[in-house]
N, C-alpha and C positions, 0 to 999 in steps of 0.2 A: 142714146143718152137720155135719161129721164128728165122730163120737164120740171119735176119737182126736186131735182138734185140741188143740194145747197151749194152756194158759190163761195169763192175764197179770193183773197188777195194777200200777197206777202210783200211787206215793205222791208227793204234791206238797208242797213246802215253799216258803214265801216269797210273792212278789208275784203280781199278775195276769199278768205276763208268763210266769211259770212255770206258772200255771193254764192259760193258752192253749197254751203249749208242750206241756203234758201232754195236752190234747185232740188235738194233732197226733200225739204218741207213740202214744196209744190208736188213732187212725185208721190209722197206719202199721202197727201190729201186726195190727189186724183185716184190713187189706188183704193182709197176708202170711199170713193164715189162722189167726191166733190168736183166742181167744175170751176174753171177760171171766171172771174166776174167779168161782165161786159164793161167796156170803157165808159167811164163817168157814171157807172151804177154803184150802188152801195152793196157791198158783199155781205153774205150771211156770216162769214168768218173773216175777221181782219187779224192778220199775224204781223207782228212787229219783231223783226230779228235785229236785236240791238248790238251796239258797240259800246265798250267802256273806255276806249282809248281816245276818241275825239274830244276836243274841248267842249265842256258844257254838255256832255252826253246825257247826263241825267236830267238836266233842265229840258233838253230837247224831247226826251222820252215823255216826261210828265206833261209837257206842253202839248204834245201830240195826243196823249191819252185824255187830256182835258177837252180837246177839240172833239174827240170821239165820243165823249159821254153823251152829249145831246143827240148825236147821230144814232147811237144805240138806243136811246130813249124813244126815238121816233120810228125805230124799226124793230118791232117785237121779234124775239128769237135770235137777234144778232149776238155773236160771241166775239170777244176780243182775247187774243193770246199774245203773250210777251215771252220771247225767248232770247237766247244769245248771251253775250258776255256780261251785259249790265244786269240781266236777270240772274245770272249765276252770282254776280257780286252782291246784288241787293237782296236776293232771296225773298223772304216774306215782306220786305219793305214795299215791293210793287203792289201787292194786294192790300197793304195797309193804307198806302197813300192813294191808291186808285181802286177802291172796292168794287167798281163796276167791271174790272178785268175778270175774265172767267178762268183763264189758264195762265200759269207761269211755269216755264220749263227752262232747263239750263243747257249749257253747251255739250254735256255728256249724254243727254237723253232726248235728242231731237226726234228719235223714232217713236217716242211716247205720245206725240201730239194728237193723232186721231183718237186714241183711247182717252186721253185726258179731256178732250172736247166732248166726247160722248158721255163721260162720267160726270162732267160739269152740268150738261143738260139733264141728265137723269137725276142727279142729286140736288140740283138747284143751288149750288154753292161753288165757290171758286176752288180750283184744284191747283196746288202748288207742289211741284215735284222737281227737286234739284238733285240730280245724282252727283256723287262725289268723285266718280271715276267713269271713264268711258265704258258705255254699255255695249255698243256695237260700233265698229268702224263705219263712218258715214257711207262709204262706198258700197256697203252691203245693203243699203236702202235704195229704193227706186228714186229716180231723178226726172225732173221736167226741165229740160235745158231750153235756154233762150235762143241758142244758135244751132243751125244745122251743120255747120262746118267746123266749129271750134268747141273744145270741151276742157273743163278742169278735171285733173286727175289727182286726188289727194294721195300722197305717198307716206305722209306722217301727220300726226297731230300732236300739239303740245310743244314745250320748249324747255330745255335744261339750263338756259342762260338766266342770269339774275341782274339784267340791266336795271339801273336805279330809277329810270324814268317809265318803266314798262310794267303794267299790271297783268299782261296776258298769261305768264306762266302760272300765276295763282288761279286763273280762271279756266284755262284750257288744260292745265296739268302738265306733268313732265312728258317728255317725248315718247310717243308710241309709234313704231314703224310697221308698215304692212310688209308682207313677204314679197319679194320681187316677182314671183310667179303670179300672185294675185293682181299686182299692178299691171303686168303685161297682159293678163287675161282681160282686164277691163279695157285696156287700150285696144286690143284686138276686136273686142265686141263693139267699141265705139267706131272703129274703122269700118267694120262690117255695116254699120248704119249709114256710112257716108262721111264721117268726120275726117277732115284732112289735117287738123292741127290740134295738138294737146298741150296744155300747160301743166307741168308737174308742180304740185302744190305742197308746201310745208311751212311751218312757222319758222323753221331754220332748215331749209330744204337740203342743203348739202351736208348736214350732219346725219343724213339718212344712213342707216346701218348701225348706229350706236346702240340701238335697242337689242340687236342680235349679234353684236360683236364683230362687224365687218366694216372696216374703215374704207374699203374700196367699193362699197356697195353702190354709192351714188354714181360714180364714174362707170361702173359696170352696167348700171341701169340705163344710163344715157346710150351706151353702145348697143345695148339690147333693143332700145327703141329704134335704133338705125336698122335693125333687122325685121321690122314689122312692115310687111308689104302694104302699100297704099297710105302709109303715114308720111305726110309731106313736110310737116313742120313740128318741131318739139321746142318748147320753151320751159323755163322753170323760174319759180320765185318763192321766197326770197333767200338767197344764200347769205351766209355770215362770213366775213373775211377770215375769222379764226379757222374755219374748216375748209377754206379754199386751197386745195392741194394741186400740185402739177398734173396729177393723173386726171383731175376734172377738166383742166384746161386742154390736155391732150385729147380727152374724149369729145369735148366740144369741137375741137378743130378737125378731128379725123372722122366724125360722124356727119355725113352730108345733110341729114334732115334736122340736125340740131341747129337752131337759128343763131346767127352771129350777133347775139344780143345778150347783154348782162345787166341785170339790175342788182346792185350790191350796195346796201346802206353804208354810208360814211358816218353820218351823224355829226361829226365834228372833225376839223382838221388839227385841233389842238390835243397834244398828248395829255396835258393836264386835265382837260375836260373829258377826254376819253377814259381816263383813269377814274374820274369822279362818276362817270356814267357806268363804270364797271364793264367797259368794252374791252375784250382781251386782245387788242391789237393796237398798234400806234400808226401814225400817219405814214411813216416810210414803208411799213409793212403793206399798207393799203396800196400805196403807189407802186410797189414792187409787183403786186398782183395785176394792177392795171397795165404795167409794162409788159408783163408775161402774156397777158391776154392779147394785147395788141401785137406782140411779136408773133404769136401763133395765128391770130386773126386780124390782119391789119385794118379790115373795113368793119370790125365789130362796133356796134353802138352801145355805149355804156350809159346807164342812168343810176341815180342814187337818191337817198333820203338824207336830208340834213335838218338838224334842229338848231335854231338860233336862239341865244339867250338862255342857255342852260345855267342853273345856279352857279355863281362864281366866275362865269365867263367874263374875261377882261377884253379890252380892245385888242391887245396882243393875241389873245386866244382867237378872237374873231378874224384877225388878219391871217392867222395860221390857216383858218378854214378857207379864206379867199385864196391863199397860196396853193392849197391842195386842189381847189376847184380849177384854178388856171392850169395846174400841172396835168390834172386828169382829163380835162376837156370833155366833160359829160355831154352827151347829146340832150339830156334832160335831167333836171333835179326836182324832186318833190321837197319843197322847203316848208318848214313848219316853225312857227313861233312857240317857244317852250311856254307851257302853262302847267301848273301843278295838277297832278292826277291824284286824288285821294287814295291812300293805300299804297303809294310808292315811297321809297326812301327819299327821292328827290324832292318830294312835296314839302318835307320838313327841313331841307338843307338850308344853311344860312346863305347870305349874300344872293338873294333872289334879285335878278336884274330888273330894273324899272321898265315898265311897259313901253315908255317912250324910247328908251334905248334899244330895246328889242325890236321895235318897229323900224327905227332908223337903220339898224343893222340888216334887218330882213330886206329892206328896200335896196340896199347896196348889193346884197347877195343876189337878189333877183335880177337886178340890172346887169351884173356881170354874167350870170348864167344865160340871160336872154341873148346877149351878144355872142357868147360862145355857141349856143344852139343855132343861131342864125348863120354864123360863120361856117359851122359844120354842114348845115343844110345846103348852103350855096355850093359846096363841093359836089353835090349830087346833080346840079343843073347840067343837062346834056346827057346824062347817063340813062340807060334803059333799065327799068326795074320791074320785078315780078310782084304784082299786087293781088292779094287774096281779098276779094270784095267782102266787106264786113256786114254782118246782120244789122247791127245798130246804126252803122255809118254807111250802109249801102243804099239809102233812099235818095232818089234823084233830087238835086237842088233845082227848084222850078226856075230860078233866075238864070242859072248858068248851065243847066242840064248835066252838071257833074255828078258823079258817084264818088264813093270813098272806099278805102281799104287800107290794108297794112302790107308793107313790104317785109322781106325776111328779117331785117334788123329791127322791126317794130315801128318804124316811122309811119305816120299817117299820110296817105296821098289822096288828094282830090283830083279826079281825072275825068276827061270827057270820053264817054264810051263810043262815041261816033255812031256808026250804023249797027254795031254789035248789040244783040239783045242780051245784055249783061244782067246777071242775077246775083244776089248775095250768095257767096260760096263758090262762085266761079273764079277763075284765075286769068288775069290779063297782063300782057307785057306792054309797057308804055314808057315814054320818054319824058323826063322831068324838065319843065320849062321855067319854074320859079320856085323859090324857097322862102319860107317864113320861119320864125323861130320854132313853131310847133307843128308845122305841116309842110308838105311839098305839094306842088301843082303840076299836073300834066295836061296841057291844053290841046295837044294834038291827038288825033285818033290812035287808039292802040295798035301796036304792030301785030298783036296776036291775042286771041281769045280762046280759052278752053272751058267748055261747059263741064261741070262736075255733077256728081250725084247729089252732093250737098245743095247745089243750085237748083236741081230738079226738085228735091224735097221742099225747098223754100217756095219755089213757084207753085207747087201743088198744095201749099198751105199746111204741110205736115210739120207741126211743132214736135221736135224730137222727145221721145221719152225713153229712158233707159232703165231696165230692171236692175235691182241690186245684184251684185256679183256674188254668187254663192257657190263655192267650190268644194264644200264639204271639209274645208280645212280652216284653221284659225285665220281670221282676216287681218290680224295684226300680229307683229313680232312673236316670238316664242313667249311663253307666259311672261310673260314679261320682263255821202256823203251823202241829210239824206243823201247817201252816196249811190253808186250804181244799183239799180234794181234788177 
């Protein structure tokens, strides 16, 4: 590694898609000769991978860019690049409002970043390049993953839905699916590196196959994952209730390495609000899916997204949401207070709910969900669980000597490793002694510990890198908060 190599840092905002894109951006930069910046140092290249969905996303971006301006002024040669959904939406506005930014690129051309940085240095002026359609599927690009044992695998990008609160389809485009063979080739390559767990990723993941006319493609893909030797856990996010079919439930229940976990956004329990949101299901349809999943997998953990205070939401509508939450008994709910997003139909709807009313309803929903989560967690006390020790959560707590990891249904467990030399990526079996709403605790020594290749990679300090998957075939269908970093 050259001592003169330029350093980089990628800041990630928003959803799992952005986290995965940031892994690709890091892989691209390292393939071009850049190196990760040392902790607390100023990088030569600062990349902001933005989100347009979060509240006040634009204010946060321009605030961060304002803070970076004097930093860049005191570090000659430093470059700032802005990508992601907000860059796609604002286009030339970023360079106009923050002329000290060197590169602006969109969601469809993340592979252009190294060339744009070099061009900006050579020409001495900002480079703005926003592609209107996907240039290459992200998985054809190299990646620099944060975890030795877990990996995102993108199976589709874009969305064909038209939810009135969401701007994502206009920024990420319509759905484009990868061929199953390409997806499985990437998974096998990851497993060969020591990965134990993959999460299949799509904006509307269970609509997979619509791009090449195969309605059974997602269920078939889950079953195919079950035939990949060495792959221990398979998750997916996020499915849409409209596309949740019995064959997907059957594939989940009959494929041993598919985890008994389902994150399926409800958004609202009111049929009137769902109609205004342009969500193509109703509360009873959602609850039927919940019932079918629990009948097939009684111990599955379900989680959801809920928006409180959508325009026109009445107290009766909100009570309907509380009724669905009580009936569904989610292990976890990600709850959001509605706020207008410029460019969405909902932003100009009448009957915007006053902020104070939204806040009060939000607090009632959170209180209900906290109690349900706690009650469900208590059901696990005394049970023995399999914990995959997590990279980000696997650091020893100095006060309690606990480590952390996830069980198969996705719950977080803090556990005492006892005398075992446990590493992130290892697997332990331990007994739950206490439950809180958002985690479980196992204070006794593990009953068993299994060292894995991922754990060895972590101990050796090998941060995983993955080359792009190039099979000589089309990579997608036939022609067709500051979040986690």
